[in-house]
C-alpha positions as CSV (number, residue, x, y, z in Angstrom):
1,M,-35.2,-10.8,40.5
2,S,-37.3,-10.2,37.6
3,A,-36.6,-6.2,38.4
4,T,-32.9,-7.0,38.3
5,A,-33.6,-8.9,35.0
6,H,-35.5,-6.2,33.6
7,T,-33.1,-3.2,34.2
8,T,-29.7,-5.4,32.9
9,D,-31.6,-5.8,29.6
10,D,-32.3,-2.2,29.7
11,E,-29.3,-1.5,30.1
12,R,-27.7,-4.0,26.9
13,A,-30.2,-2.4,24.7
14,P,-28.3,0.6,24.1
15,A,-24.7,-1.1,24.3
16,V,-25.9,-3.1,21.6
17,S,-27.4,-0.3,19.4
18,T,-24.2,1.7,20.0
19,D,-22.1,-1.7,18.4
20,G,-24.3,-1.6,15.8
21,R,-24.0,1.9,15.0
22,R,-20.3,1.4,15.3
23,E,-19.9,-1.1,12.9
24,A,-22.2,0.1,10.2
25,G,-19.9,3.5,10.5
26,E,-17.1,1.7,9.8
27,R,-18.7,-0.1,6.8
28,T,-19.3,3.4,5.5
29,R,-16.1,4.6,6.5
30,Q,-14.0,1.9,4.5
31,R,-16.5,2.0,1.1
32,L,-15.4,5.5,1.0
33,I,-11.9,4.6,1.1
34,D,-12.8,1.9,-1.3
35,A,-14.2,4.0,-3.4
36,T,-11.5,7.0,-3.4
37,R,-8.8,4.2,-3.7
38,D,-10.4,2.8,-6.9
39,L,-11.3,6.0,-8.3
40,L,-7.5,7.4,-8.0
41,A,-6.7,4.0,-9.6
42,E,-7.8,5.1,-12.3
43,H,-8.1,8.9,-12.5
44,G,-4.9,10.1,-9.8
45,E,-5.5,12.7,-7.1
46,G,-6.2,15.5,-9.2
47,G,-9.4,13.7,-11.5
48,V,-11.6,12.8,-8.6
49,S,-14.2,14.7,-7.2
50,L,-16.0,14.2,-3.6
51,R,-19.0,13.7,-5.8
52,A,-17.5,10.9,-7.3
53,I,-16.4,9.6,-4.2
54,T,-19.4,9.9,-2.6
55,D,-21.5,8.5,-5.5
56,A,-19.7,5.1,-5.4
57,A,-19.4,4.9,-2.4
58,D,-23.2,5.5,-1.7
59,A,-22.5,7.5,1.1
60,N,-22.8,11.6,2.0
61,V,-20.6,14.6,2.5
62,A,-21.8,14.5,6.1
63,A,-20.6,11.2,6.2
64,V,-17.3,12.5,4.5
65,S,-17.2,15.2,6.9
66,Y,-17.6,12.9,10.2
67,H,-14.9,9.8,9.2
68,F,-12.2,12.1,8.2
69,G,-12.9,16.0,8.2
70,S,-12.2,16.6,4.6
71,K,-11.4,15.5,1.0
72,E,-8.2,15.5,1.7
73,A,-7.5,13.7,4.8
74,L,-9.9,10.6,2.8
75,V,-7.3,11.0,0.1
76,R,-4.5,10.7,2.6
77,A,-6.3,7.8,4.1
78,A,-6.7,6.1,0.7
79,I,-3.4,5.9,0.5
80,E,-1.8,5.2,3.5
81,Q,-3.9,1.9,3.3
82,A,-2.7,1.1,-0.7
83,I,1.0,1.6,0.3
84,E,0.5,-0.2,3.5
85,R,-1.4,-3.7,1.5
86,L,1.4,-3.1,-0.9
87,V,4.4,-3.3,2.0
88,E,3.0,-5.7,3.9
89,E,2.9,-8.0,0.9
90,Q,6.9,-7.6,0.1
91,N,7.6,-7.9,4.2
92,A,5.5,-11.1,4.2
93,G,7.6,-12.3,0.8
94,L,10.5,-11.5,3.2
95,R,9.9,-13.0,6.5
96,A,9.3,-16.2,4.2
97,L,12.9,-16.5,2.8
98,E,15.5,-18.8,5.7
99,D,18.8,-17.9,4.7
100,P,18.4,-15.8,1.4
101,T,20.7,-14.5,-1.5
102,L,21.2,-11.0,-2.8
103,E,19.0,-12.3,-5.5
104,E,16.0,-13.8,-3.4
105,I,15.8,-10.5,-1.7
106,A,15.1,-8.8,-4.7
107,T,12.5,-11.1,-6.4
108,A,10.3,-11.3,-3.2
109,W,10.4,-8.0,-2.5
110,S,9.7,-6.8,-6.2
111,R,6.8,-10.2,-6.7
112,P,3.9,-7.8,-5.5
113,V,4.7,-5.2,-8.4
114,I,5.7,-7.7,-10.3
115,R,2.1,-9.4,-10.3
116,A,0.0,-5.7,-9.9
117,V,1.6,-4.3,-12.9
118,A,2.2,-7.6,-15.5
119,A,-0.6,-8.0,-18.3
120,S,-2.6,-10.9,-16.3
121,P,-5.3,-9.2,-13.2
122,C,-5.0,-10.0,-9.5
123,P,-6.2,-8.3,-6.5
124,E,-3.1,-5.8,-6.1
125,Q,-3.6,-3.9,-9.1
126,V,-6.1,-1.4,-7.8
127,S,-3.4,-0.6,-5.0
128,M,-0.4,-0.8,-7.2
129,R,-2.3,2.0,-9.5
130,V,-2.8,4.6,-6.3
131,V,0.4,4.0,-5.2
132,G,2.1,4.3,-8.9
133,R,0.1,7.6,-9.7
134,C,-0.8,9.0,-6.7
135,V,2.6,9.2,-4.7
136,P,5.2,9.7,-6.9
137,A,3.4,13.5,-7.8
138,C,3.4,14.2,-3.5
139,S,5.7,16.7,-2.1
140,D,8.7,15.0,0.2
141,A,6.8,15.8,3.2
142,R,3.0,14.6,1.9
143,R,5.6,11.4,1.5
144,A,7.0,11.5,4.9
145,Q,3.5,11.5,6.1
146,F,2.3,8.5,4.6
147,G,5.2,6.3,6.1
148,S,7.1,6.0,3.2
149,E,10.1,6.8,4.5
150,S,9.9,3.6,6.3
151,A,8.2,1.4,3.9
152,G,11.9,-0.4,3.3
153,D,12.8,-0.6,7.0
154,E,12.3,-4.8,7.1
155,L,14.5,-4.8,3.1
156,V,16.6,-3.1,5.1
157,A,17.3,-5.5,7.6
158,A,17.0,-8.5,5.1
159,L,20.4,-6.7,3.2
160,R,21.9,-6.2,6.5
161,R,22.2,-9.6,6.6
162,V,24.1,-10.9,3.1
163,L,25.6,-7.0,3.1
164,P,26.9,-6.8,6.7
165,E,29.8,-4.6,5.6
166,T,27.9,-1.6,4.0
167,D,27.2,0.8,6.4
168,E,23.6,1.8,6.9
169,A,23.2,5.3,5.1
170,E,24.5,3.5,1.9
171,L,21.9,0.4,2.5
172,R,18.6,3.0,2.5
173,F,19.9,5.2,-0.2
174,R,19.9,1.6,-2.1
175,V,16.9,1.2,-0.9
176,A,15.4,4.3,-2.2
177,A,16.4,3.6,-5.4
178,V,14.8,0.5,-5.7
179,G,12.1,2.4,-4.5
180,S,12.1,4.4,-7.7
181,I,12.8,1.9,-10.2
182,L,9.6,0.0,-8.4
183,N,7.4,3.7,-8.5
184,F,8.7,3.4,-12.8
185,V,7.1,0.1,-13.4
186,T,3.9,1.1,-11.4
187,T,3.0,3.5,-13.7
188,G,3.9,1.4,-17.3
189,G,7.1,2.4,-17.6
190,G,8.9,0.0,-20.2
191,G,5.2,-1.3,-21.5
192,V,5.5,-3.7,-19.0
193,D,1.8,-3.9,-17.7
194,R,1.4,-5.6,-21.1
195,K,4.0,-8.4,-20.6
196,P,3.4,-11.7,-18.5
197,A,4.0,-11.5,-15.0
198,A,7.5,-14.0,-15.9
199,E,8.7,-11.7,-18.4
200,V,8.3,-8.7,-16.5
201,E,10.1,-10.8,-13.6
202,G,13.2,-11.9,-15.9
203,L,12.9,-8.2,-16.7
204,L,12.9,-6.3,-13.4
205,V,14.8,-8.6,-10.9
206,P,17.5,-8.3,-12.1
207,V,18.1,-4.5,-12.0
208,V,16.6,-4.4,-8.7
209,T,18.9,-7.3,-7.5
210,G,22.2,-4.9,-9.0
211,A,21.0,-2.0,-7.2
212,L,20.7,-3.1,-3.9
213,A,23.8,-4.8,-4.7
214,G,25.3,-1.0,-5.4
215,G,28.3,-2.2,-8.0
216,A,29.1,-5.7,-5.7
217,A,29.5,-8.9,-6.8
218,T,25.9,-11.0,-6.2
219,R,25.3,-14.1,-4.1
């Protein structure tokens, strides 16, 4: 019995050690992403060095190579995560709606951006600044890699319910147009970053509603 118990303990020890190393590795990986996202938000992709990232993350170059393979892959992961967080917020707003009007859909889709760019600081600001600074400057192929081509799928689905006679291609065109409007806002267009959230919403929501309506009467 004791021999068997001793063997079991020996077998478990490496597993615990492996799990601990895995968790530590995941923490390092996320620190690198967080540091990269913060630096991208402040400087844009062209102004971020590998040394600055590793210093901010309290990591070394070997960790970047191990977890991502290259600085380019790390930057891509940071931008992807920023986009994912934004889209998650937008989709959560849509899912909370019941039998919405077009204006309510536009408001739900715009609010994460409004919170991020308005004068009052909030956690979404860093992610939104990354999206605003980096994604618009990317090539079409790079934006497709980030998944931005499908980011508006739930918005399109919501629009189908209130605009049933509008074909799919037209809905996707309108969603893409709204994406351009929101990108403009994230880069501080119109000085919205100096306005309170209520004022930004009053300016932005009618524009987004009109773009989604495509000239049709809103409901």
